[in-house]
C-alpha positions, 0 to 999 in steps of 0.5 A: 951729770954730777961729778963722781969726785968730792968737791973738797978732797977730790976722792971718789964718792961712794955709789950709795952717797952719789945716789943721794946726790952727795957732793962730798965723800964724807961728813968731814969734807961736807963740814969743811966745805960749809966752814969755808962758805961761812968764812967767805960769807963773813970775812971782809974782802981785802980787810985785815981780820978783826980777831984781835978785837975784844968783844966789847971793842967790836961792839963799840966799833959797831955802835960808832959805824951805825952812828956815823951811818945815821949822821950821814943820812941826816939824823941827830944821833945820841950815844949812851955814855953808861955801859949796859943801857937798854938801847945803844943810840937814840935818833931824833926825828922831828919831835920823836925819839927812836931807840936804836939797839946795835948787834953784830950779825953774821951770814950763814953759808946760804947767805941768811943774816944771823944775829942774837935774839933780842928783847924787842920791847927795849928798842924801836929799831935794831941795827945789825952790823956785819963784819964787812961793815954792812948795816941792816936796820930792822924795821927799815929806817924809812918806815919811821921817818915817812 
């Protein structure tokens, strides 16, 4: 049987809301619960918050994380020296060059990975870096290297 008390504040939930399967007594409590789920999904466990980093510093850090990951996988990696290039990194595989674009991503409260829209014509692989350092390649790297 469903609880008759709000999961956030513990107040009793109105009968009309309970009939619709509500877990929260109000919209404010629902928003607070989803905000907490969002924070939990996106905060690195046991790490210091990165709120002190400026956006350009966070972008540079993400690029370096991706470059280090690609080097660890055995790729030859090249990084752009100028600001605002169409791609952030280039990877040499045999005689083929792949353009890599790095973006920061966040998790929704339901766990879906979100990242800004990008122009797919400017790169071959999108590397999405979560705040916890996890890197997701779209499409997967092995699609290019096999």
